[in-house]
C-alpha positions as CSV (number, residue, x, y, z in Angstrom):
1,M,71.4,84.8,142.4
2,Q,71.5,83.5,145.9
3,Q,75.1,82.9,145.6
4,E,75.8,86.1,144.5
5,R,74.2,87.6,147.4
6,Q,76.2,85.5,149.6
7,L,79.3,86.6,147.9
8,R,78.4,90.2,148.1
9,N,77.4,89.8,151.6
10,V,81.1,88.5,152.4
11,D,82.6,91.5,150.4
12,E,80.2,93.6,152.4
13,R,81.5,92.1,155.9
14,R,85.4,92.2,154.8
15,R,84.9,95.8,153.8
16,S,83.3,96.5,157.4
17,A,86.2,94.8,159.0
18,V,88.8,96.9,157.1
19,L,86.8,100.1,157.3
20,A,86.9,99.4,161.2
21,G,90.3,99.5,161.4
22,Y,90.3,103.1,160.0
23,A,87.4,104.3,162.3
24,G,88.9,103.0,165.2
25,D,85.8,100.6,165.7
26,V,87.4,97.7,168.0
27,D,84.2,96.5,168.8
28,V,83.1,95.7,165.1
29,A,86.5,94.3,164.4
30,R,86.5,92.1,167.2
31,A,82.8,91.1,166.4
32,L,84.3,90.0,163.0
33,L,86.7,87.5,164.0
34,G,84.0,85.2,164.7
35,D,82.7,85.7,161.1
36,E,82.1,82.2,159.2
37,D,84.3,83.2,156.3
38,G,88.0,83.0,156.5
39,T,89.0,86.4,154.3
40,V,86.5,88.4,156.9
41,R,88.5,87.3,159.8
42,A,91.9,87.9,158.3
43,A,90.7,91.7,157.6
44,A,89.5,91.7,161.2
45,W,93.0,90.6,162.6
46,G,94.4,93.4,160.3
47,A,92.1,96.0,161.5
48,L,92.8,95.2,165.4
49,D,96.6,95.1,164.7
50,R,96.0,98.7,163.1
51,L,94.1,99.8,166.0
52,G,96.6,98.6,168.5
53,A,94.2,96.4,170.2
54,L,95.6,92.7,169.9
55,E,95.8,90.5,172.4
56,H,98.4,88.0,173.0
57,D,96.3,84.9,174.1
58,A,94.0,85.8,171.0
59,I,96.8,85.6,168.6
60,A,98.2,82.6,170.0
61,A,94.9,80.8,170.0
62,A,94.1,81.8,166.4
63,L,97.2,80.1,165.1
64,D,94.5,77.2,165.1
65,D,92.1,78.6,162.9
66,P,90.5,76.1,160.3
67,D,91.5,78.5,157.6
68,P,94.9,78.7,156.2
69,D,94.6,82.3,155.0
70,V,93.9,83.2,158.5
71,R,96.7,81.1,160.0
72,R,99.2,82.9,157.6
73,R,97.9,86.3,158.5
74,V,98.0,85.5,162.3
75,I,101.3,84.2,161.8
76,E,102.4,87.4,160.4
77,L,101.5,89.3,163.5
78,A,103.3,86.8,165.7
79,A,106.4,87.3,163.8
80,T,106.8,90.9,165.8
81,R,105.9,89.0,169.3
82,P,108.8,86.6,170.2
83,G,106.6,85.5,173.3
84,I,104.0,83.6,170.9
85,D,105.0,80.1,170.5
86,L,105.3,78.9,166.6
87,S,105.7,75.4,167.2
88,G,102.1,74.5,165.8
89,P,102.0,76.4,162.6
90,L,105.6,74.8,162.0
91,A,103.9,71.5,161.7
92,D,100.9,72.7,160.0
93,D,99.8,70.6,156.9
94,D,99.9,73.3,154.7
95,P,103.4,74.1,153.5
96,T,102.5,77.7,152.6
97,V,101.5,78.1,156.5
98,V,104.9,76.5,157.4
99,E,107.0,78.6,155.4
100,L,105.6,81.8,156.7
101,A,106.0,80.3,160.2
102,A,109.5,79.7,159.6
103,W,109.8,83.5,158.4
104,A,108.2,84.5,161.4
105,A,110.3,82.5,163.7
106,G,113.5,84.6,162.2
107,E,111.8,87.6,162.5
108,Q,111.4,86.7,166.3
109,E,114.9,85.8,166.9
110,R,114.8,84.6,170.3
111,V,112.7,81.2,170.2
112,S,112.2,78.1,172.2
113,P,114.5,75.0,171.8
114,A,111.3,73.2,170.5
115,V,111.1,75.8,167.7
116,L,114.8,75.7,167.0
117,E,114.7,72.3,166.7
118,R,111.9,72.1,164.3
119,L,113.7,74.6,162.0
120,I,116.6,72.4,162.0
121,T,114.3,69.3,161.1
122,L,112.6,71.3,158.3
123,A,115.8,72.9,156.9
124,T,117.1,69.7,156.0
125,G,114.2,67.4,155.6
126,A,111.0,69.3,154.5
127,D,109.5,68.1,150.9
128,D,108.9,71.7,149.8
129,A,112.2,73.7,148.7
130,M,110.7,77.1,149.9
131,V,110.2,75.6,153.4
132,R,113.6,74.5,153.3
133,E,114.9,78.1,152.2
134,S,112.8,79.7,154.7
135,A,114.0,77.4,157.7
136,I,117.5,78.3,156.7
137,A,116.8,81.7,156.5
138,A,115.4,81.9,160.1
139,L,118.2,79.7,161.6
140,G,120.7,82.4,160.2
141,A,118.5,85.2,161.5
142,I,118.7,83.3,165.2
143,G,122.4,82.6,164.7
144,D,122.2,79.7,167.2
145,E,125.3,77.4,166.9
146,A,122.9,74.7,167.1
147,G,121.7,75.2,163.5
148,L,124.9,75.6,161.9
149,G,125.0,72.1,160.5
150,A,121.4,72.4,158.9
151,V,122.6,75.5,157.2
152,I,125.9,73.9,155.8
153,A,123.7,71.3,154.5
154,G,121.6,73.6,152.7
155,L,125.1,74.0,150.4
156,D,124.1,70.7,148.8
157,D,120.4,71.5,148.2
158,R,119.1,73.4,145.1
159,A,120.4,76.7,143.8
160,T,117.6,78.9,145.6
161,V,118.5,77.3,149.0
162,R,122.2,77.4,148.6
163,R,121.8,81.2,147.9
164,R,119.9,81.4,151.4
165,A,122.3,79.2,153.4
166,V,125.4,81.0,152.1
167,I,123.8,84.2,153.1
168,A,122.8,82.4,156.6
169,L,126.5,81.5,157.3
170,A,127.3,85.2,157.9
171,A,125.7,84.7,161.6
172,F,128.1,82.2,162.4
173,E,131.7,82.0,163.0
174,G,134.4,79.4,163.5
175,D,136.3,76.9,161.3
176,D,133.1,74.9,160.0
177,A,131.3,78.1,158.7
178,D,134.3,79.6,157.1
179,D,135.3,76.1,155.2
180,A,131.5,75.9,154.2
181,L,132.1,79.2,152.8
182,R,135.3,78.7,151.1
183,R,133.6,75.6,149.8
184,A,130.9,78.0,148.0
185,L,133.7,79.7,146.0
186,E,133.4,76.8,143.7
187,D,129.5,76.4,143.7
188,R,128.2,76.3,140.3
189,D,125.7,79.2,140.9
190,W,127.4,82.3,140.4
191,Q,125.1,84.1,143.1
192,V,126.3,81.7,145.6
193,R,129.8,82.2,144.5
194,Q,129.5,86.0,144.8
195,I,128.1,86.0,148.2
196,A,130.7,83.6,149.4
197,E,133.4,85.9,147.8
198,D,131.7,89.3,149.5
199,L,131.6,87.5,153.0
200,L,135.1,86.1,152.7
201,G,136.6,89.2,151.2
202,V,138.4,87.2,148.4
203,V,140.7,88.6,146.0
204,D,142.4,85.6,144.4
205,L,139.7,83.6,143.3
206,P,139.9,79.7,141.9
207,A,141.8,79.8,138.4
208,D,138.6,78.3,136.9
209,Y,136.1,80.5,139.0
210,Y,134.9,81.9,135.5
211,G,134.9,80.0,132.2
212,E,137.0,80.7,129.2
213,D,135.1,83.4,128.3
214,G,134.7,85.2,131.8
215,I,131.3,83.9,132.1
216,A,130.0,81.6,134.9
217,D,129.0,78.3,133.4
218,D,125.3,78.5,135.0
219,E,125.1,82.2,133.2
220,A,124.9,80.5,129.8
221,P,122.2,78.9,128.2
222,G,121.1,75.7,130.0
223,G,122.6,76.7,133.6
224,D,121.2,76.5,136.8
225,T,118.0,78.8,136.9
226,D,116.1,78.0,139.7
227,S,114.5,81.2,141.0
228,A,112.1,82.3,143.9
229,A,110.3,85.0,145.6
230,D,112.1,87.0,147.7
231,G,109.7,86.3,150.5
232,P,107.6,83.8,151.6
233,R,104.8,83.1,149.8
234,G,102.1,83.7,152.4
235,A,103.7,87.3,152.9
236,A,103.4,90.3,150.9
237,G,103.7,89.1,147.4
238,G,102.2,85.5,148.1
239,D,98.6,86.2,148.9
240,A,96.1,88.6,148.2
241,D,96.4,91.4,150.9
242,L,93.6,90.3,153.6
243,S,94.3,93.2,156.0
244,G,93.0,96.0,154.3
């Protein structure tokens, strides 16, 4: 009974945070930033965003919140604020936080050398494939030449990462990028090949581009069937909506 009452109280506080965002009650939303429950704090951050009452320093400080739900929510807010340093979240212990932070860095587009270096490290060395994929996408969005090598290295990763890497190559110019795109024309994954073809404007494809039946090898049963969500796990579609 006591546990049910506690859960009900959490739901009520969370609802209060959400409603504060619609009622224009900045004071209530700010007060709930200090709530003991992470879902309530995350909802309060969403309310303040809706009210246009977010402060740069407060967002930066909340990136160290003990609850990963809150950290992910605040990272989403940082994505539209290039001045907020994402170095900390990019080194988080939770891979879903790191993945979302990489996405946010790509959204910021202008990042510090430290963030750029961390993205390169993650793109080539993260244990989690979705982190590698998100980091490569961010390097493409940023378009700094320093990240090209990591993007090209992604063409030797699993299919979902290779698809992201070949898209990211569109941001780069020069022989290395062009050579990597041409190599992608012979990738075993048909989506990688299609993207490379579109980017290069290829008309004359290699003779063995398609199989004897005109179907790519990995479209047949037993082919490369890796799949991933369109966005980060911590963004829309990955976690429950905590913003109200």
